[in-house]
N, C-alpha and C positions, 0 to 999 in steps of 0.2 A: 912677792911670794915670801912667806914667813921663813923658809929655810935658806933664802938667798939665791935660789935658782930662778932664772928667767923662763917663762913659758916658751916652748919651741914654736917659732913662727911658721915653720914648714909643716906642722902637724895639721891635719884636716880638722875642722871644727866638729864637735859632737852634735849629732842631730837631736832634736827634741823628742822624736819618736824613735826609740831604739829598735822596735820591731817592724819598722817600715820595710826593710829588705825581705824579712820573712813573710810579711803580709803580701808583698808584691809577688813573691814566688808562689805562695798558696793561692793567691788570686788568679794567677795564670794557670795553675794546676786545676782549678775548678772547671774551666772550660775543657781542658785536655782530658779530664776524667770522663766527659761525655762521649768522647771519640771512641774509646774501646767499648763502652757500653752500647753505642750505636752499632759498631761492627759486630759485636756479639749478637745483638738483636737481629740484624740483617742475616747473619750466618745461621742462626736458629730458624728463622722464618724461611730462608732459602732451602734449608735441609728438609723441613717438614712440608712447607707450602711454597714452592718455588715462585709462583706468581706474586704472592704477598711479599716475598723477599725482594723481588725486583721493584715493586711499588715502594717498599720501605727505603730501598737504596735511592730511588729517584726522588724521594722526599728528604731523606736525612743528609745525603751528600751536599746538595745545594743549600740546605739549611745550615750546615756547619760552615760552609764557605760564606754565606750571607752573614751569619753571626760573627765570624772572624773579621769581616770587613767592617761591620758595625762597631766591634770592639776597638779596632784600630782608629776609626773615625772619632769615637768617644775619647780615646786616649790622646789623639792629636788635638782635639778641641779643648779638653780639660787639663791635659798634661799628666794625667795619671791613668793607669789601667783601671777599668771599671771593677767595682767590688763584686764579690761572688754572687750576691743576690741579683744584682743588675745583669751579670753575665747569664745567669740561668733564665732570667726574664727575657733577655734578648734572644737567647737560643730557642726557648719555647715559642716566642712570637715568630721567630724565623720558621719553625716547623709549621706553625699554623698558617703562615703566609705561603709556604711552599705547596700546601695542599691545593689552593685555588690555582696556583701557577701550573701545577701538574694537570689539573682539570682543563685549564685553558689550552695547554699543549695537546691534550687528548682530544678536546673538541675540535681544534684546528685540524688535527690528523684525520679525524672521522669525517668531517665535512669535505675536506679536499680529497681524501681517498675515495669516498663514495661518489662525489661528483666526477672526479677524474676517471674512476673506473667505469661509471655508467656512460660517460662520453666515449671512452675508448671502446666499450662494448658496442655502442651505437654505430661508431665509425666502422667497426669490423676488424677482424684480425688479419694481419698480413699473411699468416699461414692458415687460411680458412679451411683447408682440407683436413688438417690435423686438429683444429680447434674450432668446431662449427659455431659455438656460442660466444667465442671471444673471451673466454674466462682467463686464459693466460695473459692476454694483452691487457685485460682489465686489471689484473693483479700487478702487472709490471708498471703500467702508467699510474694507476691510482695509488698503489703502495708507495712508489718512489716519490710522487708529488706530495702525498699525504705525510710521509716521513719528513720531508724537507719542511713542509708547512708546520708540522708539529714541533720540530726542533727550533725553528725560527720563532714561533709563538711562545714556546717555553722560555727561550733565551730572552726575548723581549720582555715578557711578563716578569721574569726574575730580575732583570736589570731595572725595570721600572719600579719594582717593589723596594729597591734600595733607596731611591729618592735622594735628593740633596736637602738635608735639613738645615735650616738657617740657625746659626748660633744665636742664643738669646742675648748674649752680651752686646752684640752689635745693635740689636733692636732697642735695648735699654739706653745705649749711648745716643742713638738717634733721637729717642724720645726726650732725653734730658737736654740735648742740644736745642731741640725745638722749644722746650719750656724755658731754657735760659735766654734764647733769642727774643721771646715774647716779653720778658721782663725789662729788657733794655729800652 
């Protein structure tokens, strides 16, 4: 040092990227900015069109959870939180994936509810005097079995949509080791 002072060995080294901590915070805020926007959208839809509010909640809540899991996997694999553009891409992809997942759950509910209800009506109601057509029995059996089937199908389709992506670095290293072994 020109003035005779030694550098402090206990001082942390300066980073090459001075705005990295700010970029990290803003990058995390990009995703969390979509959460209030989604809550606002669901609230507005639920106020004016309650059915659409329920459907929006059934799509947006799992989409946020799926996107957050994808962010954490990306951060774990690469060591950094994904940038804002990638976060938005993952979130909108999650929304698009959750639509068929919801449809799969609704289809499972409809098929099992209809089949279970028709079978229960065919068997007959245990309280035949008060329910000659078996409508109550049909709703109880078909509705409960259909609800269980819909929830299971929805959960399975959502879990399956996450998938386990292979990291590309392991594929590259395997390819290079094969090429190196062939040269020897």
